[in-house]
N, C-alpha and C positions, 0 to 999 in steps of 0.2 A: 329488820323488814319483820311487816304482817302479813299471813296469809288468810283469806277469805274463804267462806264456808257456803257454801251450796248443798241444800235435799238433790240425793243420786237424779231423782226424774226431771228434775229443773233442768230446764233448756239451758237458760242465761248463767253464765257464772258471776256472781260476784265481785268488782275490782279489790283490787288487791291495794291497800294502804299502807304506804311506806314509811317506814318505821327500823328503828335499830331492835327489833323486839317483832317476836313471828306471832300474833293472835290469830285466833280462830275458834269455834264454834264446830263441834260435830258430836256425831250421835253413831254409835255401833248399831244401833237398829234399825234406821234408816241408813247408813251407808252417807253423811254429810261428804260435801263434797270442799273442799280447802285447795286456797294457792300457795302451793311450795315448792322445794328443793329438790333436784335430783341424785341420781346415783349411776355408777358403773354396771354397765348389760353384761350378763353372762351370755346373750344370745346374739348376738351380731346382726345387723341386718343386710340383706345381702343385695347386688342387684337383681333387677327385674330383668326377665330374660327378652321383654316387649321394649322398644323404640320409639318415643313418640318422632313426629314427623318433623317437627323444628326443635326440640331438642333433642341432645341424646341420653340415655337414660345411664344414672351415678347408681352405685351401688347403695345400698341399704333394704329398707322393707318394699315388698312388691306393690305397685301403684291399685288405691281404692278403688272399689266400683262403684262407691257414687261420691262425688265430688259437696265437700264441704266449703261454699264460698263465704258463708259467715263469718264461720269459722276462719277461715283462713287468712281473712281481711284483719283480722283481731290479731293474728300471731304477725303479720307483717308490719303492721303500726309497731308493735313493740318492737319487733327487730328493728326496723329502722331508727328507732328509738336507742335501742343497744349501740348498732352500730355506729350512730351518730356521737352517744359518749363515749367510745371505745377511741374514736380520730378524735377527739376533743383531750382526751387524756396524753395520748400522744404527741398530740401537736402542744400540751402545754410541755413536757417534758422536754422534747426538741427545742424551743423557744427558750429553756432553761439552760440547756446546753450551749447551744448560739452565745448566750449572753457570757456562759462563762467562759469559753474560748474567747471572746473578744477581749474579756475582763483579763484573762490571763496570758496573752500573748505577750506583751512584754516583758516578762516576769515570770516565765516558764522556762522548763527544760524540753526538750522536741519530744523526749517518750510521751510526758504528762498529755501536751498536745496531740498527738498521734492516737494515744488513747481514746480521749475525747473525742475526732473527729472519725474513730471507727464509730463511736456509739452512735453521731450524729447521722451518718450513711445507713449504718444499719436502720434506725428509725425511720430514715426517708423511706427506704424500701420498705417497710413495713406498711408505712403511710401508704405508700402505693398499691400494694396488694389490696388495702383493707378499701380503697375508691374503688375498685375493678371489681372487688364482691359484691360491692353495693351496688353498685351499675347493674353487675348481673342478675341480684337481686329482682331490681328494677325491672329491670327489660322481662324476665322471667313472671313478676306480677300484672305487667303490661299486657305479654301476650297471654295470660289467665284470664284478666279484664275481657280482652276481645273476643276468646272462645265462649267467655261466658254470656256475651251480649249475643252472640250467634247462635246460643244455643237456649238461648229464651225468645230470641226470633222463630226458631225453630215449635218450640212449644207453642206458642200461641199460632202455628201454622197449624200444626197437629190439633190443636184444641179445636180450631174455626172450622177446621173441615169435615172432624168428627162429629161436632154437635150441629152440623146441616145435614141435608139431606143426603142419602146414598150418592146419587146422578148419576152422571155418565162416567163413561172411562174415563175421562180425563181428569174428572175429581180426583178416582180412585188411585192413581197415577200420581199426582199430583201429594196426595196424603203419604202412600207411601217413599215417595222421595222427600217429604216436611219427616216422615218418624226416620227416615236413613240417615240426615243429616242430625238429629236432635241425636243420633243414637252415637254417631262420629264426636260431634261435639263433645259429649257428656265423655268419651275417652281419653280425649285431647285436656279436656281439664283434669282430668284423675292422674293421668301420666306429667302435666306439668304441676300438679298440687304435689306429688311425688320428687319431681325434682328439685322444688321448691324446699320442702323436707329437708332434702341431702342437702342443702347449703346452709342449714341453722348453726353447723358446727358440735359444741359438746358441753355436758352440765357436768363438773369436776366436780363430786361432793365428798365434803370429808363430815365422820363423824364428830360431832364434840361430846354426845351423853343423854343421857336424860335426865330433867330436872324436875324433882317430886312433889316440894312444897308437904314434906313430912310423910309422903306417900312410900317413899323409897325408904328400905331398912338393907341395912347390911345381911351378906349373903342370898338375897332376892338376885333370880337368874330370869334373863327376857327376853323373847325372839322378837326379832325385828325381821319381815315381809316385805320386801316394796316390789310392785310391778308397771311396770310402764310399758306398754303395748305386749310385745313378745320380750324385752329384756325383764332379768328380775336380781333380785339379792337379798341373800337372805345372809341375818349374820347373829348373833348371839353376844350376851354380855351378863358380867357378873358386878353385883354390889361388891364391895370389899368393909370391910372393918372400918377403914380409914377413910371410908366415903367416897374411894377412888373407886373410877368403873374400867371395868376391863372388858375390851371387844377382840374378837378374834378377826375382827374386819373394821378397817377405818376410812378406807378411800374407795370409792368408784367412780365410773363417768357413766354416762348416761348420754344417747343421742336422742335427741330433742324430737319432739313428734308434733304432727301440728293438731289432730284430733283425737289424742288419747290424752289422758289424765292420769296423772299417778297417784296410786294406791298405795296405803298403808297402813299397814295391820300388826299389830303390837301384844304380844300373847306373853305373861307370865310362865311361866314353869315352875311349877310345885312340887310333882312326882312325875314318876314314868308314864303313868294315866291321867293326871289330873293338872292338863292343862287351862288357863284362864285367859281368854280375850279380853284385854284392855280396852281394845280401843280397834277401829276399823275405820277410816276415812280416805278421801279422794280430795286430791290439791289439784290446784293450777297450777300451773308453771310458764306461762305466756309471760308471767314479769319478771322472772330471771334473766332474761337479756339484759344484762348490766355492766358495763367495765369494772366494775370493781369486785371484791368479794363481799358477799350478802353472809349474815349470818341471820339464820330463822329460825324461827319457833312454832312448832303445830301442836296444837291441843289434840292430845291422842283421847281423853276422855272426858265425857259432856261436861262436867264441875268444871275441865280446865288443870284437872290436880295435876297433872303428869304431861309433860311436854317434852319433845322430840328436837332436839338442839343440831342442827346441820350450818355448814359453811360451803356456800356456793358460789363455784366461780364458772364464769362463763368462755370459753374457748372460741370465736367465730369461725375458726377450722377447725376440722377432725382430724385424727390422726393420721390420716391417708391424706392430708391437707396441711402438714403440719409448717407452722409460720416462722419466722426466724425469731432469734434468741429474745428482739427488742418485745413480743408480746408480752413476756414476765411483767410488764408495766403494767398490765391490771392487776397484779399482786400489790397490796398496799407496803409489803414489808419490803418488797426489793426498788420501790422507789423510793423507800424513803431510805432504804439502804444505800444505793445508789446517788442520790442526792447526796446525800449527806458524804460520801465519797468525793463526788465531785468538786464539792462547797469547801472542801479543805485546800487551806490555803498552801501554794506549790512551792516547792523549793526554790529560793531566791537566786539567781543568777548572777554573777561576778559581777561589777561594774565596770565601764574603761577605763576607771582610774584605779580598780583594785586590779582589771590582770595588766595593765602596763608595769603596774608593781610586783607583778608575780613575773614578767617577763626580765625584767631588770632585776631582781635577785639573780633568777638561770643566768641570764648573761655574765653577770657580777661570777658566782659561784665557777663557770667557764672558762672563766677568765683566771682566775687562780691558779685552778688546777692545770692549765697550761704555761702559769710562769711555773709552776713545779717542776714539771716538764724542762 
């Protein structure tokens, strides 16, 4: 997968191009913006104290003060695509297991079929959870759109009353009522935006290392600092003589955010008081909502001679709403392992003729024993 980069002051974000590699252009001077992958937060998002009139507030960060409807539209579209892909992957696995059961019923032992049946039921339960989760997100987004239309209408009323003559007492009261409605709809949008953000799941990040193109030398030490909203992750690594890399931390989890971007800062540690900032970039995260793990690479410096390689896995449920074991299907290694296990030929069951032969042999032996008595 490839991440796109944009200047920090720019409003729009360039769309990410999908591929097996992660490319991008960034500048440490103007802090370019890139589409990128996530990591585990050291600061968890806590539940807000305010409660929406339509939906109860869940945990995570407090609601924003200013809604971002355009950004929310982009995240919602990416989230829906990710959930659809998640459903397709699990549905495919369910169909393969069902086919395996039908083909193995006549020539398999009970334990083998029981194990397959358990897996099928587990995936069916998980599919129902995914469908319910998707419907809940649609409901939140629909309510958000309603509040946005009401807010736009109230804004037009305030603008109309403000541009006209001061007028009578009724006009002033109408202006105050429109202003009150605008404020109320804005608060509702912020609460719904926060609630939808709490349904984004988790980004599981695995550190793959730095790729230097002759830029990395044995003995070099680097510090990587990632910031995602209130979430932080700092890790240090060293380049060994055999070109291997040793890092003090390899796996993290980030809770996805609607309006925030992931910032990455890479520093080369040369001595106690001499640290060189190699690159400082901002990355897009909405394209990380995918059913299968993605390996992404981020250009750290201007020339792209130093890249950070990460493996990102999206889980549609966070740690407070863990899915069943079937959710591990989103890991390709697990899928291959599971399918290879199920595709093994089952143990043969003796035929009716063989069973009759075994029974006759057993009866003959029993009669001989009785004759000896």
